[in-house]
PLY file of the C-alpha trace (Angstrom):
ply
format ascii 1.0
element vertex 518
property float x
property float y
property float z
element edge 517
property int vertex1
property int vertex2
end_header
174.16 -101.02 35.10
175.47 -98.60 37.45
176.12 -100.34 41.42
177.28 -96.99 43.33
173.15 -95.68 43.88
172.71 -94.52 47.51
169.82 -96.65 49.84
168.14 -95.53 52.62
166.56 -98.40 54.13
163.69 -97.72 57.56
162.59 -100.08 59.48
161.51 -100.53 63.60
163.07 -104.14 63.79
166.74 -103.83 63.51
167.06 -107.46 61.93
164.75 -106.89 58.97
167.22 -103.77 58.15
170.69 -105.85 59.12
169.17 -108.52 56.32
167.86 -106.31 53.68
170.95 -105.11 53.65
173.33 -108.13 54.25
171.02 -109.22 50.80
171.55 -105.93 49.03
175.76 -106.15 49.97
175.60 -109.76 47.77
174.07 -108.16 45.12
177.17 -105.56 44.60
174.58 -103.18 46.23
176.71 -101.80 49.07
176.43 -98.22 49.26
173.55 -98.47 52.09
172.91 -96.68 55.02
170.24 -98.57 57.86
167.75 -96.94 60.38
165.57 -98.04 63.14
163.67 -94.62 64.05
162.01 -92.90 60.39
162.66 -89.63 62.49
166.90 -90.05 62.38
166.20 -91.63 58.68
164.82 -88.05 57.96
167.12 -85.29 60.07
169.90 -87.87 57.56
168.35 -87.04 54.50
167.98 -83.57 55.10
171.51 -83.57 54.31
172.16 -85.80 52.15
170.75 -87.09 48.67
170.34 -90.59 48.36
168.97 -92.43 44.58
166.21 -95.09 47.11
163.91 -94.82 49.67
162.93 -98.03 51.07
160.44 -98.10 54.15
158.17 -100.27 56.03
154.35 -99.40 56.78
153.69 -100.03 60.06
156.17 -98.40 62.24
155.83 -97.06 66.15
153.82 -93.18 65.42
155.33 -92.43 62.84
154.28 -95.73 59.74
155.43 -95.64 55.88
152.93 -93.14 53.58
153.58 -90.22 56.45
158.22 -90.92 56.13
157.86 -90.56 53.10
155.54 -87.78 52.41
157.79 -86.27 54.52
160.67 -87.28 52.65
159.45 -86.35 49.49
159.05 -82.50 50.57
162.46 -82.49 50.92
164.90 -80.03 48.76
168.01 -83.15 48.70
164.90 -86.19 47.68
163.03 -84.58 44.94
164.64 -87.04 42.22
164.83 -90.08 44.46
162.34 -92.25 44.04
160.57 -94.43 47.04
159.71 -98.03 47.71
156.94 -99.24 50.81
157.33 -103.03 52.18
153.76 -103.47 53.22
151.78 -106.76 54.96
148.50 -108.60 52.72
146.22 -106.60 55.37
147.57 -103.47 54.55
147.92 -103.48 50.80
144.83 -101.44 50.44
146.81 -98.72 52.05
149.79 -99.02 49.76
147.76 -98.48 47.06
146.12 -95.31 48.77
149.62 -94.58 49.07
150.68 -94.90 45.33
147.61 -92.34 44.25
148.16 -90.16 47.34
152.33 -89.75 47.97
153.26 -90.71 44.48
155.42 -93.91 45.62
157.13 -95.76 43.02
156.43 -99.15 44.47
155.34 -100.94 47.00
156.43 -104.62 48.04
154.04 -107.37 49.85
155.48 -109.21 53.00
157.91 -111.48 52.84
159.27 -111.03 49.88
160.93 -112.55 47.24
164.30 -111.75 46.80
164.66 -112.26 43.78
161.80 -109.88 42.90
163.09 -107.38 45.69
166.41 -107.59 44.06
164.97 -106.69 40.10
162.15 -104.61 41.46
165.07 -102.17 43.58
166.97 -101.84 40.39
164.35 -101.13 38.73
164.02 -97.75 41.31
168.09 -96.84 41.15
167.47 -97.16 36.95
164.45 -94.89 37.58
165.92 -92.70 39.79
168.83 -92.41 37.15
166.44 -91.35 34.43
164.65 -88.96 36.09
167.88 -87.29 37.19
169.49 -87.43 33.06
165.99 -85.61 32.52
166.52 -82.96 34.43
169.69 -82.09 33.38
168.78 -82.29 29.43
165.74 -79.76 30.23
168.94 -77.92 32.46
170.68 -77.88 29.18
168.02 -77.44 26.91
167.62 -73.52 29.10
171.39 -72.44 29.34
171.12 -73.67 25.45
168.66 -71.03 24.95
170.08 -68.44 26.79
173.11 -68.99 24.37
170.45 -68.40 21.94
170.26 -64.92 22.54
173.60 -64.39 23.22
175.03 -65.32 20.30
171.99 -64.47 18.11
174.52 -63.51 15.10
175.84 -66.64 14.87
172.16 -68.09 14.87
172.89 -70.38 11.73
175.62 -72.24 13.01
173.91 -72.42 16.28
170.55 -73.78 15.06
171.82 -76.36 13.25
174.23 -76.94 16.52
171.04 -77.73 19.19
169.29 -78.98 16.12
171.62 -81.41 16.54
171.17 -81.81 20.35
167.10 -81.75 20.31
166.99 -84.97 17.11
169.31 -86.51 19.61
167.08 -86.22 22.64
164.07 -85.83 20.71
165.61 -90.00 18.94
166.87 -90.79 22.96
163.03 -89.98 24.41
161.55 -92.09 20.69
163.16 -95.40 21.51
162.13 -94.97 25.32
158.51 -94.76 24.25
158.62 -97.49 21.68
160.90 -100.27 23.66
158.83 -99.43 26.81
157.80 -103.31 28.39
154.44 -100.78 29.24
151.94 -99.90 27.29
151.89 -96.25 26.56
148.77 -94.58 24.32
147.94 -90.72 24.52
144.74 -89.96 24.06
142.16 -86.54 23.33
139.79 -84.46 25.15
137.42 -87.15 24.03
139.18 -89.95 24.78
140.07 -90.64 20.83
143.60 -92.88 20.85
146.10 -90.27 19.11
149.51 -92.75 19.45
150.55 -95.36 20.53
153.74 -97.66 21.66
154.55 -101.29 20.28
153.76 -102.49 23.33
150.69 -101.27 23.53
150.11 -102.87 19.98
150.30 -106.26 21.28
148.06 -106.19 24.23
145.61 -105.16 21.98
146.70 -107.42 18.95
145.93 -104.84 16.73
148.55 -102.62 14.18
148.71 -98.83 15.82
146.33 -97.19 11.78
143.35 -99.61 13.56
143.55 -98.24 16.98
144.07 -94.77 16.12
141.09 -93.05 16.31
138.80 -95.31 18.79
137.94 -94.55 22.12
140.07 -95.56 24.75
137.48 -96.47 27.36
135.54 -98.46 24.80
138.22 -100.26 24.23
139.13 -101.59 27.90
136.95 -103.32 30.59
135.68 -102.06 33.25
135.46 -105.01 35.34
133.60 -103.67 38.42
132.29 -100.44 36.30
133.85 -98.48 38.67
133.66 -94.67 38.62
136.27 -92.39 38.76
137.23 -88.40 37.28
138.13 -87.38 34.24
141.26 -87.70 33.72
141.10 -84.05 32.02
139.50 -82.44 35.05
142.05 -83.21 37.83
146.02 -82.40 37.67
147.02 -85.36 39.52
147.76 -88.51 38.16
144.84 -90.97 38.85
145.62 -94.99 39.19
142.38 -97.36 38.37
142.71 -101.26 39.05
140.37 -104.18 37.95
139.96 -103.47 34.15
141.01 -105.43 31.25
141.15 -105.83 27.05
140.88 -108.36 25.13
143.50 -109.21 22.11
142.20 -109.58 19.53
144.40 -111.55 17.85
143.79 -114.52 20.21
141.00 -113.32 22.32
142.44 -113.73 25.32
141.70 -111.23 28.42
144.28 -109.69 30.24
143.81 -108.08 32.87
146.00 -104.34 33.79
146.05 -101.36 36.27
145.98 -98.02 34.11
147.57 -94.61 35.45
146.67 -91.66 33.76
148.71 -88.27 33.51
147.38 -85.02 32.10
149.93 -82.93 29.79
149.08 -79.67 29.08
150.94 -77.34 26.12
150.19 -73.93 24.60
147.93 -75.17 22.16
146.22 -77.99 23.83
146.17 -80.98 26.52
146.21 -84.73 26.48
146.30 -87.79 28.05
149.18 -90.63 29.01
148.05 -93.41 29.72
150.14 -96.21 30.73
148.80 -99.89 30.86
150.82 -102.40 33.01
149.76 -106.03 32.66
149.19 -107.47 35.94
148.47 -110.92 35.04
151.33 -112.70 36.90
150.43 -110.45 40.00
147.05 -111.63 40.28
147.12 -115.17 39.24
149.51 -115.44 42.31
147.01 -113.28 44.47
144.53 -116.39 43.51
146.58 -118.50 44.83
147.11 -117.11 48.10
143.75 -116.35 48.52
142.84 -120.20 47.74
145.40 -121.26 49.74
143.79 -119.54 52.70
140.24 -120.87 51.75
141.95 -124.19 52.46
144.13 -123.82 55.41
141.09 -122.41 57.06
138.91 -124.47 55.86
140.49 -127.89 57.30
141.34 -125.98 60.69
137.09 -126.24 61.66
137.03 -129.83 61.54
140.21 -130.52 64.55
138.84 -127.23 65.81
135.43 -128.86 66.41
136.93 -132.17 67.81
138.94 -130.24 70.29
135.71 -128.19 71.53
133.60 -131.07 71.46
136.26 -133.53 73.30
136.44 -130.77 76.19
132.94 -130.23 76.37
132.75 -134.09 77.34
134.65 -133.93 80.17
133.41 -130.21 81.48
130.02 -132.09 81.43
131.03 -135.14 83.50
130.71 -137.86 80.86
134.16 -138.78 80.85
134.73 -138.91 85.08
134.52 -135.75 87.59
137.11 -133.36 87.57
138.30 -130.65 90.05
137.59 -127.24 89.82
141.13 -125.97 88.93
140.39 -128.56 86.57
137.30 -127.56 85.31
138.28 -123.76 85.50
141.43 -124.64 83.58
139.51 -126.62 80.36
136.58 -124.01 80.17
139.77 -121.67 79.26
141.10 -124.38 76.88
137.67 -124.73 75.08
137.13 -120.95 75.34
140.21 -120.01 73.30
139.13 -122.89 71.10
135.93 -121.20 70.38
137.51 -117.96 70.06
140.17 -119.51 67.38
137.29 -121.25 65.19
135.18 -118.17 65.41
138.68 -116.53 63.21
138.74 -119.44 61.06
134.89 -119.03 60.74
135.48 -115.52 59.56
138.36 -115.72 57.85
136.64 -118.12 55.35
133.12 -115.84 55.20
135.47 -113.19 53.68
136.85 -115.89 51.39
133.94 -116.18 50.32
132.22 -112.91 49.56
135.42 -111.68 47.97
136.18 -114.45 45.80
131.78 -114.33 45.08
131.36 -118.15 46.31
127.76 -116.81 48.26
124.41 -117.16 47.19
122.04 -115.65 49.38
119.39 -117.39 50.66
116.50 -114.64 50.93
112.83 -115.31 52.99
110.56 -113.29 54.76
111.05 -113.06 58.27
109.82 -110.20 60.91
112.97 -108.61 61.56
111.87 -107.07 64.52
111.33 -110.72 65.86
115.64 -111.48 64.82
116.83 -108.98 66.78
114.63 -110.19 70.13
116.21 -113.33 69.33
120.17 -111.63 68.88
119.77 -109.48 71.90
118.23 -112.56 74.04
121.64 -114.69 73.24
123.71 -112.45 73.88
121.62 -111.36 77.57
124.44 -112.59 79.96
127.06 -110.69 78.05
125.09 -107.50 78.86
124.48 -108.64 82.24
128.45 -109.49 82.58
129.35 -105.59 81.77
126.29 -104.11 83.60
124.98 -102.48 80.58
121.20 -102.41 79.65
119.57 -102.69 76.21
116.44 -101.33 74.92
114.82 -102.14 71.71
112.84 -99.44 70.19
110.76 -100.26 66.70
108.39 -98.61 64.54
104.75 -98.15 64.33
104.63 -102.43 64.36
105.62 -104.74 66.13
105.58 -107.54 62.99
107.74 -105.64 60.59
108.96 -107.87 57.51
111.87 -107.87 55.30
112.82 -110.10 52.07
116.48 -111.11 53.20
118.76 -114.05 53.71
117.99 -114.63 57.73
121.51 -115.82 58.54
123.39 -113.06 57.10
121.38 -110.08 58.52
121.58 -111.80 61.96
125.60 -112.18 61.74
124.62 -108.83 61.51
123.36 -107.81 64.31
125.17 -109.72 66.88
128.25 -108.05 65.68
126.61 -104.84 65.31
125.31 -105.55 69.39
128.21 -107.26 70.05
130.95 -104.38 69.63
128.61 -102.48 71.77
129.45 -104.70 74.89
133.11 -104.85 73.81
134.18 -101.60 72.94
131.31 -99.60 74.99
132.93 -99.86 78.15
131.47 -100.95 81.43
127.79 -99.93 81.88
127.33 -98.63 78.66
123.38 -98.11 77.15
122.39 -99.98 74.03
119.81 -98.78 72.02
118.23 -101.19 68.83
116.04 -99.15 66.37
114.89 -100.18 63.18
113.02 -97.91 60.94
110.83 -97.53 57.48
111.43 -95.22 54.85
108.30 -95.98 52.73
109.82 -99.42 51.38
113.77 -99.45 52.76
114.53 -100.54 56.27
117.03 -98.48 58.55
118.51 -100.45 61.76
120.29 -99.01 63.92
122.34 -100.09 67.30
123.33 -97.10 69.12
125.44 -96.83 72.23
127.03 -94.22 74.86
130.57 -95.60 75.34
134.32 -94.48 74.47
133.09 -93.29 70.47
135.49 -92.91 67.57
137.82 -90.63 66.29
136.97 -88.97 63.06
140.47 -90.04 62.01
139.29 -93.78 62.87
136.17 -94.03 60.68
137.25 -94.13 57.66
139.02 -97.03 58.11
136.52 -98.82 60.47
135.23 -101.03 57.65
137.65 -102.21 56.36
139.65 -105.71 56.79
141.84 -106.30 59.82
140.34 -102.45 61.08
140.28 -102.98 64.89
137.84 -99.44 65.39
141.21 -96.96 66.54
145.29 -96.41 65.56
145.45 -95.83 69.04
145.13 -99.35 70.59
145.27 -102.82 69.59
142.39 -105.26 70.72
142.60 -109.06 70.38
139.30 -109.17 68.03
140.37 -110.06 64.15
139.32 -106.43 62.85
136.98 -108.91 60.41
133.15 -108.44 62.16
132.45 -104.84 60.33
134.12 -105.92 57.02
132.18 -108.61 56.81
128.91 -106.69 57.99
130.14 -104.57 55.60
130.17 -107.23 52.58
127.17 -108.86 53.49
125.56 -105.63 53.25
126.42 -104.61 49.72
125.50 -108.24 48.51
121.66 -106.89 49.57
122.27 -104.11 48.01
122.50 -101.94 51.37
124.71 -99.35 52.37
126.07 -99.60 55.87
127.86 -96.55 57.94
128.79 -95.08 61.93
127.84 -91.37 63.51
130.56 -91.04 65.98
132.01 -88.81 68.77
134.64 -89.47 71.36
133.90 -89.82 75.18
130.21 -89.42 72.92
129.69 -92.69 71.55
128.56 -94.09 68.64
125.21 -94.70 66.23
125.84 -98.24 64.16
123.35 -97.71 60.76
122.41 -100.23 57.98
119.41 -99.55 55.58
118.58 -102.56 53.35
116.84 -100.66 50.25
113.58 -102.10 49.04
113.89 -104.68 51.49
110.22 -104.64 53.29
107.46 -107.08 52.30
104.41 -106.21 53.51
102.56 -108.94 52.83
102.50 -111.92 55.55
104.36 -115.03 56.57
102.11 -117.84 56.37
103.38 -120.15 59.76
0 1
1 2
2 3
3 4
4 5
5 6
6 7
7 8
8 9
9 10
10 11
11 12
12 13
13 14
14 15
15 16
16 17
17 18
18 19
19 20
20 21
21 22
22 23
23 24
24 25
25 26
26 27
27 28
28 29
29 30
30 31
31 32
32 33
33 34
34 35
35 36
36 37
37 38
38 39
39 40
40 41
41 42
42 43
43 44
44 45
45 46
46 47
47 48
48 49
49 50
50 51
51 52
52 53
53 54
54 55
55 56
56 57
57 58
58 59
59 60
60 61
61 62
62 63
63 64
64 65
65 66
66 67
67 68
68 69
69 70
70 71
71 72
72 73
73 74
74 75
75 76
76 77
77 78
78 79
79 80
80 81
81 82
82 83
83 84
84 85
85 86
86 87
87 88
88 89
89 90
90 91
91 92
92 93
93 94
94 95
95 96
96 97
97 98
98 99
99 100
100 101
101 102
102 103
103 104
104 105
105 106
106 107
107 108
108 109
109 110
110 111
111 112
112 113
113 114
114 115
115 116
116 117
117 118
118 119
119 120
120 121
121 122
122 123
123 124
124 125
125 126
126 127
127 128
128 129
129 130
130 131
131 132
132 133
133 134
134 135
135 136
136 137
137 138
138 139
139 140
140 141
141 142
142 143
143 144
144 145
145 146
146 147
147 148
148 149
149 150
150 151
151 152
152 153
153 154
154 155
155 156
156 157
157 158
158 159
159 160
160 161
161 162
162 163
163 164
164 165
165 166
166 167
167 168
168 169
169 170
170 171
171 172
172 173
173 174
174 175
175 176
176 177
177 178
178 179
179 180
180 181
181 182
182 183
183 184
184 185
185 186
186 187
187 188
188 189
189 190
190 191
191 192
192 193
193 194
194 195
195 196
196 197
197 198
198 199
199 200
200 201
201 202
202 203
203 204
204 205
205 206
206 207
207 208
208 209
209 210
210 211
211 212
212 213
213 214
214 215
215 216
216 217
217 218
218 219
219 220
220 221
221 222
222 223
223 224
224 225
225 226
226 227
227 228
228 229
229 230
230 231
231 232
232 233
233 234
234 235
235 236
236 237
237 238
238 239
239 240
240 241
241 242
242 243
243 244
244 245
245 246
246 247
247 248
248 249
249 250
250 251
251 252
252 253
253 254
254 255
255 256
256 257
257 258
258 259
259 260
260 261
261 262
262 263
263 264
264 265
265 266
266 267
267 268
268 269
269 270
270 271
271 272
272 273
273 274
274 275
275 276
276 277
277 278
278 279
279 280
280 281
281 282
282 283
283 284
284 285
285 286
286 287
287 288
288 289
289 290
290 291
291 292
292 293
293 294
294 295
295 296
296 297
297 298
298 299
299 300
300 301
301 302
302 303
303 304
304 305
305 306
306 307
307 308
308 309
309 310
310 311
311 312
312 313
313 314
314 315
315 316
316 317
317 318
318 319
319 320
320 321
321 322
322 323
323 324
324 325
325 326
326 327
327 328
328 329
329 330
330 331
331 332
332 333
333 334
334 335
335 336
336 337
337 338
338 339
339 340
340 341
341 342
342 343
343 344
344 345
345 346
346 347
347 348
348 349
349 350
350 351
351 352
352 353
353 354
354 355
355 356
356 357
357 358
358 359
359 360
360 361
361 362
362 363
363 364
364 365
365 366
366 367
367 368
368 369
369 370
370 371
371 372
372 373
373 374
374 375
375 376
376 377
377 378
378 379
379 380
380 381
381 382
382 383
383 384
384 385
385 386
386 387
387 388
388 389
389 390
390 391
391 392
392 393
393 394
394 395
395 396
396 397
397 398
398 399
399 400
400 401
401 402
402 403
403 404
404 405
405 406
406 407
407 408
408 409
409 410
410 411
411 412
412 413
413 414
414 415
415 416
416 417
417 418
418 419
419 420
420 421
421 422
422 423
423 424
424 425
425 426
426 427
427 428
428 429
429 430
430 431
431 432
432 433
433 434
434 435
435 436
436 437
437 438
438 439
439 440
440 441
441 442
442 443
443 444
444 445
445 446
446 447
447 448
448 449
449 450
450 451
451 452
452 453
453 454
454 455
455 456
456 457
457 458
458 459
459 460
460 461
461 462
462 463
463 464
464 465
465 466
466 467
467 468
468 469
469 470
470 471
471 472
472 473
473 474
474 475
475 476
476 477
477 478
478 479
479 480
480 481
481 482
482 483
483 484
484 485
485 486
486 487
487 488
488 489
489 490
490 491
491 492
492 493
493 494
494 495
495 496
496 497
497 498
498 499
499 500
500 501
501 502
502 503
503 504
504 505
505 506
506 507
507 508
508 509
509 510
510 511
511 512
512 513
513 514
514 515
515 516
516 517
C-alpha cells in the first residue's frame, strides 16, 4: 500500500505524539504532523487535506469527540478517516462517538503496537477507497454530460460507457464478495435479499438457504435490547451484544452489526455489516478476570495492614506519642479508602459478570434507613449538616429485597449528600408506597448538578461533574444502579445547579404487607 498518506496526531501530552510519530516513521509512515492542542490542529486542518486524524479522547478544554466532530465538518476533511484513542473507562463514550460522530475506530489505551499499525494502515486504505469512489462518481457525472453533448454518436458512446460501468460494477462486486466482514441486504419485511461469502461462512449455510429468511430471526439479541426500526431513521445504527449460530458447527459467534438505509427511486433497503468480535470479547473477558483476581488478592494484605495499625492505635503494642498516633491514624484511613475502592471494583465486576445472586428477605425499610443515618451521624456532625427522615403513613414498611445490597445503596446516597452537597447542608430522606411499589428519595439543598452532567452520573468512573475532579472512585452511583436494576427497579436524579439534588430509586412489587416474625 501507499505509505505517503498524511497523518495528523493530536494529544495534549507531547510524549504520546512523539512516541506515535516515531513508531509510524519506523513503519514507513513518515508524513505525520503532531499537535498538542486541538485548537492548533483545527487551524491546520482548515487549510490542509489529510488522510487520517488520530486524536486522544481526554484533553483539556476540548475532548476528542468534540474535536473530531468539528474536524469532520471542515471542507478539507470530508473524506478523512478518524481514529479515537481512549482509555477503558471511556469505552461507552467511544462507542457513542462511533454512532454519533461516525469515527472509523476507537483504540483502547494501552494499545498493542502491531494492532495499532494494522488499524492505521486500514484507515489510510479506507480514505484512499473513499476518494477513489468519489472520483468514480465524478467521472460518471462527466460521462453523463458527455452523453448528452455527443448524442449523435450515441451508439459509440454507449458502448464506451457500458464498458466503464461494467468494470466499475465488477470492481464493486469484487469488494463486496471479498470483504472480510459479512455483508447482508434485506427488505422492509427484514427478508434477506443478498449476502456475500463472508456472511454465508458465518452462518455455515449457502446463499440459497439464507435468501428470504428474516434477518432478525436468525441472529440472537443477547440482551433483548430495543432499537429503532432502521427504515425509520436516516442515520446509521450500530448494534452490539448480538450473536449468530453456525449451522455446521453449532458454534455461537459474537458479532457487531452496522445498519445503513439505502434509498433509490423504486424502493429502499438496508445494508447490514456483520463483524466477528470473538477476539475482542475474549480479550475483554481476560482483562475483566485479571481485574477481578487482582482486586480480590489485594483485600487480604489491606485488611492485615488495617488490623496491625489498629493494634498500634489502641495501645496493644505499647504507648505511642500523639504525633505518632496522628500519623498512624492517617495511614489507617488511607488503607481503609484503598480497601473501599478494591471492594467497589470487585462488586462492579461481579455485577457485570452476572456473578451476584440477591439474597432477598423481608425487613422494614424504615428501620434500615434509621440504621444508615445512625452510622453516618459522625460525618453529619463533622459537616455541620442535619438529616430529616419522613416515612409514609406507617412506621413499619416491610419490603422483600436484599437487605445488605439496599443498605449499600442508601449509605452511598447519604454519603454523597454529605461529601458533595457542601457544608451546612440539610438532607431529607423519604419513603413512599405506591400500591406494591416502594419509592425512596434522598434530597439535599447543596450545590446541585448541571444538566449536562446528569446523563453521565450513573456511568462507571463518573465523578458527578465535568468541571472538577474529586478523590472519589466514581463507582458508587454506578454500583447503586447495578444493585437497583438487579432488583428490577430503577434509579434516577432530579437536580438543578445551586439548588440541590434529589436521588430517587423505585423497587417494583417490593412491598410485603405480612408482618416479620421475630
